[in-house]
BAFI-3210 file (N, C-alpha, C; in Angstrom, 3 decimals, decimal comma, padded with zeros to 6 digits):
// residues 101
n [1|2|3|4|5|6|7|8|9|10|11|12|13|14|15|16|17|18|19|20|21|22|23|24|25|26|27|28|29|30|31|32|33|34|35|36|37|38|39|40|41|42|43|44|45|46|47|48|49|50|51|52|53|54|55|56|57|58|59|60|61|62|63|64|65|66|67|68|69|70|71|72|73|74|75|76|77|78|79|80|81|82|83|84|85|86|87|88|89|90|91|92|93|94|95|96|97|98|99|100|101]
n.u [001,178|000,083|002,029|001,337|002,078|000,572|-000,078|-001,298|-001,876|-002,388|-004,190|-003,864|-006,345|-007,394|-007,598|-006,755|-004,921|-004,236|-004,857|-004,821|-005,265|-004,998|-005,902|-005,856|-009,058|-010,099|-011,618|-013,098|-011,320|-007,908|-005,145|-003,422|-000,931|000,523|-000,519|-002,663|-001,282|-000,412|-001,185|000,036|-000,814|-000,305|-001,981|-002,375|000,331|000,939|000,764|002,267|001,247|003,026|001,121|001,651|-000,669|-001,654|-002,732|-003,951|-002,490|-004,942|-006,905|-009,465|-009,000|-009,757|-011,537|-010,502|-012,007|-010,408|-010,253|-008,839|-008,850|-008,912|-009,577|-010,466|-009,912|-012,991|-014,167|-014,179|-013,174|-013,159|-011,960|-012,323|-010,502|-009,969|-008,963|-006,935|-007,586|-005,818|-005,724|-003,598|-001,770|-002,139|-001,511|-000,902|-000,852|-001,064|-002,628|-003,340|-006,104|-006,427|-008,729|-008,297|-010,868]
n.v [-001,140|002,124|005,258|008,591|011,502|013,378|016,672|017,501|021,181|022,829|025,706|028,158|030,077|031,326|033,065|031,516|028,979|026,026|022,337|019,454|016,460|015,557|014,190|011,671|011,607|008,844|007,056|004,407|002,457|003,485|003,905|005,079|004,040|005,502|007,303|009,070|012,403|014,436|018,172|020,639|023,588|027,838|030,703|031,993|030,237|027,256|023,847|021,288|018,436|015,725|012,959|009,670|008,327|004,857|003,366|000,663|-002,036|-002,708|-001,416|000,426|003,095|006,102|009,535|009,975|011,144|013,014|013,618|016,082|015,979|017,676|017,175|018,870|020,364|019,226|019,858|019,279|019,352|019,084|019,139|019,527|017,653|016,340|013,701|012,312|009,767|007,670|005,739|004,509|005,917|006,476|009,465|012,453|016,238|017,115|019,390|020,650|022,517|023,265|025,351|026,662|028,175]
n.w [-000,236|-000,276|001,681|003,667|004,753|006,707|008,294|011,332|013,159|015,509|017,475|019,792|020,179|022,243|025,487|027,405|028,767|027,314|027,415|025,564|023,007|019,369|017,009|013,761|012,392|010,585|007,742|005,746|005,383|005,716|007,454|010,724|012,129|014,282|018,010|019,541|019,492|022,394|023,677|024,740|025,935|025,762|026,214|022,303|021,300|018,884|017,998|016,212|014,423|012,749|011,298|010,113|007,143|005,948|002,928|002,075|000,503|-002,228|-001,101|-003,329|-005,500|-004,539|-003,296|000,367|003,158|005,618|008,688|010,781|014,746|017,612|020,794|023,873|026,788|027,279|024,837|021,286|018,140|014,463|011,532|008,114|005,043|002,591|000,920|-002,273|-004,373|-006,876|-009,218|-009,779|-007,232|-004,103|-003,100|-001,759|-000,163|002,953|005,504|007,762|009,938|013,504|015,231|018,223|020,808]
ca.u [-000,253|000,826|001,404|001,817|002,533|-000,803|000,184|-001,972|-001,781|-003,636|-003,517|-004,596|-006,498|-008,394|-006,917|-006,644|-003,538|-005,065|-004,194|-005,309|-004,968|-005,273|-005,431|-007,081|-010,484|-009,597|-012,475|-013,032|-009,942|-007,173|-005,073|-003,023|-000,443|000,413|-001,200|-003,009|000,138|-000,964|-000,702|-000,193|-000,324|-000,254|-002,831|-001,324|001,283|001,207|002,127|001,869|001,758|002,763|000,421|001,133|-001,833|-001,704|-003,728|-003,232|-002,984|-005,954|-008,105|-009,888|-008,666|-011,229|-011,693|-010,875|-011,744|-009,174|-010,623|-008,023|-009,489|-008,408|-010,355|-009,586|-011,456|-014,482|-014,467|-014,068|-012,725|-012,446|-011,107|-012,269|-009,870|-009,922|-007,337|-007,299|-006,708|-005,652|-005,551|-002,256|-000,868|-002,535|-000,733|-001,910|-000,070|-001,791|-002,707|-005,098|-005,904|-007,819|-008,575|-009,354|-010,887]
ca.v [-000,088|004,231|006,478|009,916|012,343|014,957|017,029|018,856|022,278|022,967|026,457|028,656|031,302|031,404|033,576|031,091|028,141|024,561|021,004|018,189|015,563|015,684|012,758|011,846|010,856|007,521|005,992|004,281|001,139|003,788|003,660|005,589|003,535|006,676|007,107|010,833|013,700|014,854|019,195|021,909|025,386|029,461|031,305|032,370|029,034|026,568|022,976|020,802|017,336|014,868|011,457|008,474|007,382|004,383|002,759|-000,773|-002,798|-003,089|-000,401|000,973|004,184|006,790|010,273|009,362|011,877|012,815|014,990|016,384|016,279|018,440|017,751|020,110|021,159|018,910|020,301|018,380|020,309|019,113|019,859|017,887|017,681|014,909|012,784|011,273|008,429|007,960|004,789|004,013|005,704|006,941|010,359|013,939|016,259|018,088|020,651|020,755|023,452|023,445|026,522|026,474|029,881]
ca.w [-000,111|-000,279|003,170|003,782|006,669|007,183|009,797|011,995|013,328|016,391|017,896|021,484|020,367|023,892|026,227|028,726|028,282|026,951|027,047|024,929|022,030|018,358|016,152|012,511|012,163|009,315|007,455|004,199|005,194|005,878|008,314|010,903|013,591|015,254|018,582|019,476|019,927|023,549|023,687|026,145|024,730|025,963|024,791|020,900|021,173|017,898|018,107|015,199|014,983|011,842|010,812|008,839|007,200|005,033|002,408|002,269|-001,014|-002,501|-001,606|-004,215|-005,176|-004,475|-001,847|001,714|004,488|007,143|009,657|012,138|015,178|018,695|022,008|024,944|027,780|027,004|023,779|020,392|017,118|014,308|010,484|007,529|004,259|001,591|000,521|-002,963|-004,714|-007,755|-010,912|-009,714|-005,745|-003,216|-003,274|-001,323|000,958|004,127|006,642|008,782|010,905|014,070|016,275|020,162|021,246]
c.u [001,297|000,354|001,522|001,457|000,740|-000,198|-000,691|-001,939|-002,758|-002,856|-004,439|-005,319|-007,406|-007,537|-006,784|-005,448|-004,746|-004,704|-005,733|-004,919|-005,376|-004,654|-006,361|-007,840|-009,898|-011,451|-012,311|-011,878|-008,582|-006,696|-004,191|-002,945|000,211|-000,208|-000,834|-001,539|-001,067|-000,068|-000,911|-000,081|-001,031|-001,026|-001,153|-000,409|000,283|001,442|000,866|002,403|001,608|002,366|000,653|000,004|-001,293|-003,232|-003,482|-003,510|-004,810|-006,467|-008,318|-009,099|-010,259|-010,448|-011,931|-010,934|-010,678|-009,319|-009,559|-008,786|-009,004|-009,151|-009,255|-010,680|-012,349|-015,295|-013,990|-014,138|-011,948|-012,214|-010,709|-011,131|-010,808|-008,635|-007,930|-006,854|-006,589|-005,609|-004,357|-001,607|-002,007|-001,784|-001,791|-000,831|-001,791|-001,675|-004,034|-004,933|-006,899|-008,091|-010,037|-009,740|-011,906]
c.v [001,291|004,310|007,625|010,507|013,177|015,420|017,483|019,720|022,544|024,384|026,906|029,572|032,179|032,223|032,678|029,351|026,111|023,124|020,257|017,417|015,681|013,952|012,702|011,053|010,542|007,712|005,290|003,047|001,865|003,729|004,475|004,747|004,710|007,593|008,931|011,172|014,678|016,432|019,743|023,087|026,567|029,622|032,448|031,393|028,231|025,254|021,531|019,438|015,785|012,927|010,570|008,037|006,476|003,568|001,470|-001,237|-003,144|-002,830|000,038|002,689|005,561|008,388|009,834|010,700|011,697|014,030|015,048|016,474|016,545|018,039|018,006|020,517|020,753|019,352|019,665|019,903|019,536|019,319|019,110|018,996|016,282|014,919|012,391|010,678|008,236|006,413|003,981|004,595|006,080|008,631|012,320|014,661|017,027|018,413|021,049|021,638|023,857|023,981|026,397|028,001|029,688]
c.w [-000,011|001,600|002,168|004,619|005,619|008,424|009,953|012,617|014,675|017,075|018,984|020,787|021,396|024,261|027,791|028,072|028,103|026,552|026,531|023,935|020,939|017,549|014,807|012,456|010,688|008,602|006,148|003,864|005,374|007,097|009,152|012,901|014,582|016,283|018,467|020,151|021,020|023,419|024,679|025,954|025,510|025,125|023,190|020,701|019,732|017,768|016,601|015,163|013,723|012,512|009,605|008,063|005,872|004,432|002,472|000,729|-000,943|-002,609|-003,127|-003,803|-005,639|-004,107|-001,412|002,579|005,511|007,265|010,290|013,434|017,042|019,089|023,236|025,543|027,100|025,500|022,435|018,818|015,729|012,738|009,854|006,234|003,564|000,521|-000,653|-003,399|-006,305|-008,645|-009,686|-008,041|-005,176|-002,747|-002,692|-000,195|001,282|004,853|007,590|009,842|011,945|014,637|017,141|020,545|022,280]
res [x|x|x|x|x|x|x|x|x|x|x|x|x|x|x|x|x|x|x|x|x|x|x|x|x|x|x|x|x|x|x|x|x|x|x|x|x|x|x|x|x|x|x|x|x|x|x|x|x|x|x|x|x|x|x|x|x|x|x|x|x|x|x|x|x|x|x|x|x|x|x|x|x|x|x|x|x|x|x|x|x|x|x|x|x|x|x|x|x|x|x|x|x|x|x|x|x|x|x|x|x]
***
């Protein structure tokens, strides 16, 4: 199968510090072996985490949605994006930003 690196960025736009995790929400047979990434951010700070997304051998070329999901302070924020498939390879570059306010 093919794989790609998807990057999640969490930005704290609130006036208070936040703690939480961010991880990809994936579907359609895609996989991610990386654990959710923990963050602790002061106001105005930013955190970036890479995740390796894999498409197993034989997965049908298609569009697969990956949401980067940040959880902090009881809130969940999802940043939707799509990863295009092609007839020969899964190819994409992905940068998502979830903002907490």
